[in-house]
N, C-alpha and C positions, 0 to 999 in steps of 0.2 A: 606339680606338673604331671604326676602319675594319673593316668586316665584321660589326659588331654590329648586331642588330636593335633599334632604338631606338623605343619606342612614342611615340605622339603625346603631347605635354604634357598635353592635356586628359584623356586616359585615365589617366595616372599620377595627376593631381590628383584625379580622381574616386575612384580606389581609396584614395588617401590620406585623402580626406574621409570615406569610409566607415569606415576604420580609426579615425580620430580620434573618431568618435561611438560607438565600441563601448564596452561595459560596462567601467568602471574605467580608461579610457584616461588620465584625468587623472593617475593615479599614474605612468604611463609618461612623461608630459611632465615631471613632478616629477623623475623619475630623470635625464632629459637636462639639466634646469636645474641640478641638483645636481652632475652630472658635468662639465658644460662651462662653467659660468658662475662657478664659485668658484675662488679662488686660495688655495693653501695654502703657507705658508712657515714657516721656523724662526726663528732669532734675527735674521736679516736676509733681506730679499727679494732674490732673485737672479734673473737672467734665466732660469735653468733652471726656476724655479718658474712661469714664464709660458709655457713652451714648449708645453704642452698646448693653449693658446689658439690655436695655429697648426697643430695636428696635422690630418692629412687626415681622420681619423675623427670629429673634433668636428663637431657641428652648430653653425653660426654663428647669431647672434641672429635674423637674418631668417628662417632656417629654423624655429627654435623659435617665433617669432611666428606663422608660418604654421600650425603645429600648434595653437597656442592659438586662432587665429582660426577654424579648422575645428572645434575642440572645442566652441565655444559655439554652433554652428549648431543644436545640439539641447540640451535641458536636460542639464546636466552630471550624469553618473552617477558617484557617489562610491564605488560598490561596490569592495571590495578584490579585485583579481584574484588568482588563484593564481599561484605562482611560475612555473609553466609558461606560463600565459597572458601574464603580464607579460614574460617573457623572449622569448616568440615575437613579441609586439607590438613590443618594442624592436628585435629583429632585422629584422622586416619594415619597420619605419619607416626604418631606416638603408638598407635595400635600395631602398625607394621614393624616398628623398631622393637617393640616388646616381643612380637612373634619371632623376629629375627634372632633376638637374644635367646629365646626358648629353643630355636632350631640349632644354635651353636652349643647350647648346654646339653642337647639331647644325647650325644655320644657318651658323656660321663654320667649323666643321670640314669641311663640304661643300666649302668653297673650296680645301681642301688636297688634294682628290682629284686623281689624274692626269687631265689633259685639261681641267680646269676653267679658264676664262678668269680670269687673275689681274690683269688690268688695272684692276679695280675693287677698292678696299680694302673687304673685307667689314664692317669696323668703322665704316664711314660709313653703314651701313644699320641701321635700328632693330631688326630681328629679331636681329642679331648682338650688339647692345649690351645686350639684356635680361639676358644672363648676367653681364657685369661690373657692371651696375647692381644686380642682386640679391645677388651674392656679393662685391662689391667692398670690403667691410669698412666699419667705422664711421669717420666723419670725426673724431668727438669722443671724448675720454675722459669717463667718467662724471663726474669731478670738475669738468670744464670746464662741462658743462651745469649742474651744481649752483652753480658760482661765477658764471656769466654770467647766470643767470635774473633776478636782481634788477636789475642794470644794464639789462637788456633791457626790463623792464616797470615800472621804478620810476616812470616818468612816467604809467603807466596804473593806478597803485594805486587812485586814487579811483574809476575805472570798475569795477575788479574788486571793490572793497569794496561799491559800491552795487548791482552786478548779481549778484555771486556770493557776497558775504558774507564774503570773506577777502582779505587782502593777499598779494602774491606772496612776501614774505619768510616769511610763515607757512607757505605751501605748501612752500617749500624746507626749512624746519625740520621739517615733518611728514615729508617724504620722507626726510630724514636719519634721523629716529627710526625710521621703518619699516625702513630698511636695517639699522640697528643691531639691531632686534628680530629680523629674519629671520636675520641672521648668527649671533646668539646661539642662536636656536632651532634652526638647522641643526646647529650644533655639538652641542647637547644631544640632538637626535634621532639623530644619527649614533652617539653613544656608546651608545645603547640598542639599536642594531641588531646582531643576531648571526644571520647567515644560516643557520648550522648549527642553531641552536635554533629559529629562526622564519624559514623561507624566504619567508614572505609579509609582507615588510617594505615600508615606503614612506617616502619623504622628504617627502611632502606635508604632514604636520603642521608641518614646519619652515618652511613658507611662509605660515602662518596668523597672524592677529593681529586685534585688535578696537580700536575707537575709544578706549575707556577706557585701554588700554595705551599707545596712541600719545600721548594727552593727557598722561598721567603722565610719559612718557619725554621728550616734547618741551617741556613747559611751556606749550604753546598750549592755550587754553581748549577744553573738550570740544565746545562748540557749533561753534566754528570748525573743529575737527578733523573733525567730522561733515560739515560743508559741503564741506570739501576732499576727503574720501573720496568723497562723493556725486558731486562734479564730475569725478573721474577714475576712477569705477567704471562698468563697462558696465551700462547700465540693464537692469532685470530683463526688460523687454519687447523688448529688442534681441537678435535671434538672428543678427546679422551677415549678413543675407540678401544684402547686396551683394557679399560676398566669395565670388564664384563662379569666380574664376580667380586665378592667382598674383599678378598685378599689379593686381587690383581693390582698392578701398578696404577695408582691414581695420580694423574698429572697435576692436579690442583694442589697436591701436597708439596710438590717441588716448585710449582709456579702458582702461588695462591692469589696473586692479583688478577682481577677480572676487569675487562674493558666494557664500560657501558656505551661509550661512543668514542670518537677520535680523541677527545681531550679528557674524558672522565674515567677514573678508575674506581674499582670497588675492592675493599678489603673487609671481608666478612668475619675473619678471625685473625686478630693481631698476632696471637701466639703462633699461628701457622707461618706468618711471614718471618718472625725472628728465628723460628726453627729452620725454615728453608735457608735463610742466610747462613746459619750455622752448618747445615749439612750439604746443601746443593753444590757449592763451589768445588768441593772435593770431587764430585762426580764429573764436573766439567773438566777438571785436570786429568782424570783418568782417561778421557778420550784423546788426550794429547800424548801420543806414544813417547815423544821425546822428553816429556816432563813427568810422566807417570811415576817413575822411580823416585824422583825428587819429592813429589807430593807425598808419596808413601813414607819417606824418611821424615819429612816435616811433621806428618801426622803422628808418628810414633814419638818423636822428640817432644811434641806438645804435651802428650799424655804423661810422659815421664816428668817433664818440667812441672806440670800442674800438680801432680801427686806430691812431688818433693816440696813445692811451695806451700801446699796445704799443711803438710806435716811439720814443716819448718815453723810455721805460724804457731804451732802448739809446743814443739819440743826445742826450738832454737836451732840455729844453723850448725852449731858444733856437734849436735847429736844426729844429724840427718846426712846420710852418705848416698852419693849417686853412682850408678854404673859400677857396682862392686863385683869384682871377679873373685870367685871362690876356688881356691887351689887345694888339692890333696897334699898330704905331707911330702910326697915325692916331687911336688912341683907341677903335677898334671892338673890342668884346669877342669874343674867339675861343672861349674855353671856360672851364671851371672845374676846378680840381684839388681833390679832396676832402681829401687829405692830401699835403703835400710835405715831403720831408726833404732838407736840404742839408748835405753834409759834405765839406769840401775841394772838389775838382773832381768830386765824385760827387753824384748826385741820385736820389731815389726818388719816383716819381709814382704815387699810389694812387687808384684809383677804386673805390668800394664799390657793391655791389648787394645787394638783398634779395629777389631772385626765386628761385623753387623749381622743381624738376622736377615737372611735372604728372603726374597719374595716366595720362592719355592717352599721354604720352611714355613712361612706364614700360611700357606695353603693347607698345611697339615701333613706334609710329606715326612714320614717317620725318619727315614734315613737322612734326609737333608737337615731336619731339626737337630738330630744328634751330631751330624757332621759340623753344622754351624756352632753348636755348643762346644764341641771338642776344640775347634779352632779358636773360638772367642774366649772360652773359659777354662775347659779342662786342662789344656796344655799349659796355660799360665799357672793354674792351681798346682799342677804336678811339679812345675819348676819351683814354685814358691815353697812347696812342701819339701822338696829335695834340699833346697838351701837352708830351710829351717832345721831340718834334721842334721845337716852338717854343722850348724852352729852349736847344737846341743851335744853332738857326739864328741866334739873337740878334735884336735889334730889337724885342723884346716887353717889355712892362711887366707886372709881377706885383704884385698887391695882395691882402693877406690879409684874413680875415674881420673884422679890427679896423680896416680901412682903411689899414693901414701898408704902404708899398711894400717889397717884398722885394728885398734886395741880392743880386745874382748875380755869380759869378765870370765873368771874361771868356771863358773856354773850359772846357767840360765834357769830361772824359775819358770818362765813362760815365753814362748815365741808365737807370734800371731801372723800366720801367712795371710796375705790379701791378694785378690785378683781384681784389678780395676780396669773397666772398659771405658772408652772415651765418648761413646754415643748412646742414644736411647736404645736399649735392648729390651723389647717388650717382655713383661713378666719375668724379668731376670731372676728375682728372688724365688719365684715360683719354680722356674726351670732348674735353678741350682738345687733346690730342695729335692727334686725328683731325679735329676740326672747326675749330679756331681758325685764322683767317687773319690774317696780320700781315706787316709789312715791318720789316726791322731792318738795322743795320750795326754797325760796331765801336764806335760811340758809343751809339746808341739800341738797347738790347739787346732780344731777344725778350721779350714780356710773360710774367710769371709769374702763372698763374691758380691761386688757392688760396682757402681759407676762413679765417674768424677763428680757428678752432681750430688750424690749422696755423701761422698767423701768431703765435698765442700761444705755441706750442711753440718756434718759431724764436727769438722774442725772449726766451723763458725760458732756453733753452740757449745762445744766442749773444748774450750780454749786452754785448758790446763792439762798437763801430761797425765796426772792420776785420773782425772775424770774421763779422758779418752781411753786410757788403758782399762779402766773399770768397765766402760761400755763394751770394749772388745772382749774382755773376759766374760762378762755376762752374756754377750751375744754368742760366744763360743760354747758356753756352758749350757745355755737354754735354747739355742737356735733350733735344735732338733724338735723342740716342742711347739715352735711357732709356725703358724700358717698365715702368711702375709703376701700382699701383691707386690709391695716394693719396700725398700729399706727405710724410707722416710717415715712410714707408719711405725716401725719398730723404734726408731730414734725418738719420735714424739712420745711414745708410750714410756720410754726410759726416762725422758726429761720430767715427766709428770709423776711416775710411780716407782721408778727404779726397777730395772729389768731383772728382778730376782723372783723366780717362780718356784714355789714349794713343791715338795715331792708328791703332793696330792693331785697335781695336774699332769695328765698324759699328753694333752694337746690343747693349745690356746689359739683361737682364731682372732686376729685383730682386724677390725673393720677399717677401711680407708679413712673414715671420718675422725679417727683417733689423731690423724695428722693435723687437725685444726689448730692445736696449740702451737705446733711447729710452724705451720703456714703463717699464722699471725705474727709470730716473733721474727721470722725471716723477712716478711714484707716490711715490718717496722724497721729492721736493721738495714736492709739492702735497697728497698724502694723509698726509704725516708718517710714512710707514712707515720702519722701519730699513733702510738700504741705501745703496748708492753713489749720490750725487746727480749725479755727472759720469762718463760713460763714459770708459774709457781710450781716448785718441785725440788728436785735434787740440787739445782743450782742456787736456790735461795734459802734452803732450810738450815744451812750452816752459817749464814751471815751473822757476824758478831759473836760467835761462840768460840770457846776454847778449842773444840774439835776442829772448827774451821781454820783457826790459826795454826793448829798443829799440822793439818794436812798441807797448808801453804808452805810451812817450814820444811816438811818432808819433800815436797815438790822442788823447792829451791835447792836442796842438797843433792837430789837424785842418788842418794846412798842406797846401794842394794840391800843393806841391812834393814832399811825402813820403808822401802818401796812397797813390800808386801803388806806392811802394817797400814800404810795409807790406803791401799786397795781394800783391805779388810774393813777399815772404818767406813769407806764409802758404800760398802755392801750392807751396812746395818740400817735398820729402820730409824725414822726420825726420833721416836721416843727414846730409843736406846742411846742415840748420839747425844741427845740433850741431857740424859742422865750422866753420860761420860763427861760431857762438858762441865756440868755442875760439879762433878767429883774432882775434875782437874783443877778447877778454880779454887775449890775448898782445900785441896791438898797443898797447893802452892801458898795459899793464904795462911794456913796453919803453920807450915814450915817457916815462913817468913816471920810469923808472929812469935813462935816459941823457940825458934832456933833448933828444933829437933828434927829427926828424920821421920818422914811419913810415907806410907805406901797405900796403894789400893789395887784391887784385882777385879776385873770384870769378865764374866763369861757371857757371850752373846752370839747371835747369829747361828752359824753352824755350831752344833754342840761340841765338835771336836776342836775348838779353838778358843782363845781368850787372850787377855792383856793384863800384864802386871806393870804398875808404874811406881817408881821410887822417886821421891823428892829428897835429895840427899846432899848434905853439906860436906861430906867426907872426901877423902882422897879418891881420884879417878879410878885407880887400880882396885882399891878396896871396895869402892861403890859398885864397880863393874862386877866384881866377884860375887858380891851379895845379891845383886840383881839377877845374875845368871843362875845362881843356886836357887833363888826364890822362884824364878820362871820354870826351871826344870822340875822343881817340886810341885808347883801348881799344875804344870802340864801332866805330870804323872798322876796327881790326885784326880784330875778330870778325865784321865785315860784319853788324852788328846794326842793327835798326830802333829799338831803345830801349836806354837805359842809365840806371843810377842812380848817384848820388854822395852820400857822407856825409862831413862834416867833424866830427870828434869832439874834445871837450875832453880833453886828456891827463891832467888832474887826476882826473876822475871818470867819464870815458867818455860823458858826456851829449852830445847832438847840438848842435853849433854852427850847422850849416847842412845842409840837404838839397836836392838838385837832381835833376832828371830830364830826360832828353833823348829826345824822340820825333820822329824825322824819318826818312824812308827813306834807306837806305844807297845811296850813289852813288860810283863810282870817282873818285879824286882823286890825281893823280901826286905832289903834294907830301906829302899825308897818307900815301901809300904809302911814301915814303922814311922818314918819321918812324916809321911803324909797324914798319918792318923792324928798327929798333934796340930795339924792346921785347922783354922776355923772352918766350919761346914760351908759348903757352897751356898750361894744366894738362893732364895726360894723360887726364883723364876729367872729365865734367861734375860740378860740386860740389867740385872741388879748388880750393885757394887758392894763389896765388903772390903773394909779398910783396916780391920784389926791386924796389927803387925804379926807376921809369922813368928812363932816362938823360936828362941835360939836353942834348938835341940842339937846336942852333939851326937852325931851318928857313931855307932860302934863299928868303925871300919878301920882296917889296918892302914898305916901310912902309905904303904906301897901298893895297896889294892886300888882298883878302878874307882874313881870318884862316883858316889851315888847320884850326882846331879846329871850324869849322862854325857859329860863333856868328852869322855874317852881318855882323859889324862889321869895320872896317879892322884890319889886323894891328897897327898902332901904338897902337890904342886897346883892344887885347884882350890877346893873349898875348905881345906883344913885351916 
């Protein structure tokens, strides 16, 4: 872009506005909608079928919405253009859209020029954020808007029926019917097009329908259908006069249905209709002063209910708590947690918000952008961090919304604060990276800022506690190295590759097209399309392995002593996990065959950690003592700060006992002598060595501290 002459945004917008009101331009918009918004697939939907959704030449939905908004500033001219006029308009539109994109990137591209002061991050300034806000992609899948609209407004149905004449469920059914009609009509229209015989073709008829067709297709009475169509149709006297710049209010986003004539409607983007049904009714309610407070309450309740339901699907009802009050030791209320999850020695603290990005912020107003972010995200993140720190510090009492005191573990290993918003917040991940202020440590992790749509996708794809906790841990650990436009990209990358970035990476940029695997799986799961419901990757690599069975057993127990081990296992690469699985199978098989005790140790992943496994026929107390001593010895020999131990039943390989040791390594002369007799470590990380540790008797007095590091006297520990 350097060296290019980039016109001012207002000049490009003005030329685009003139083009959009030219004769027959609606046929050009129909072409772009048909080209860029429809997905074509064969017997199964594959990620290759979705690739065009991320191609550089495609117009994104916000761009097409801009064209539609400019189109209606004058009465729509339905004249069929000639092939030459149509093709010229298509080409010029794409040129102007590219130029508009360059105009939006100009503020932050200027910061890369030689000699420019780089001490200020350009993306903390509103002018630079306008580009990611406009082009940052959609937060929600179409089917999420469709599924969530009834839970969002079910408490407002009486108001909707009395003021608008329909229920929200009817609006959802009508939107589905319109989508089905348009899909079928598009297929039929495309079959009739033969550019060689008739170059003046148009896809516009494929976007037309009438109320009678919708009523017949949906089963909703015609009168209610007509009221729904009227509610979401651009009024005949509305010329969208406020839409004078890219980030001004565009009425066709709130009312995406257009009228061709008295009986015929047009819906150029089905996504826009389901989004409008999800978002627009709330703004109707805000204009009713008597109902406004009730609407706000219902909106907040929906967000909390939704977050709790998502997490309950993963952790179970017994581990998810709602509306938890946090009290100091003297009984003073400190704060409140909207949703709290407790699993072993891990916790998730969720604070919900229902604030939106205002029009003024979208214009690039620095103060408004930061004010919106503070109200929508920062305040919630601060509250989540405060409550997370209270859990870790101890001395606080927690009482849930039913008045029941919440039992807590003595020590938390990790607490994950989360801030969840209920609506599409453009470039949320991008803004959180540049604006969010927080404090964190190895226990209270950096807060994850996301929306209910991403939370839904996380809990849909990561339906086991350890898998979701592993994602949150990796997201907290490596999130500072990631540059993404929205959370779905990060989630998709994790499903395929495991989100563990080595120390050689300072910054990793993930393109939106990485979400293709997730997109395909979600559509197969929720739209019922034929296709793979689980991407090849972390969710498939452990199928049928001993490590997979071990992780499932750890999840079922939710024992704090093994939760860390389960998360450590999930962090390892596939090759190491398969080596461990093979070793576990061999260990149990040999112990069952010869009746002897067998053990193995693996050093993998982070060099400061490892695992020792005993397959032991002996008494539980004695077996535990031997395992603890062996783990502490191995931990010392590897100069590790953490270590894991497992005691397995030789009959079936199930876990008899799990333990973990977390304390800093310190030199110890007696431990040094004992460690010298151990077999040498494996030649490479991920290798297993299973030669039993020699029974060396330490020269330690009976009343001296045990060299295993337990803190007890030697005579009461490993003697």
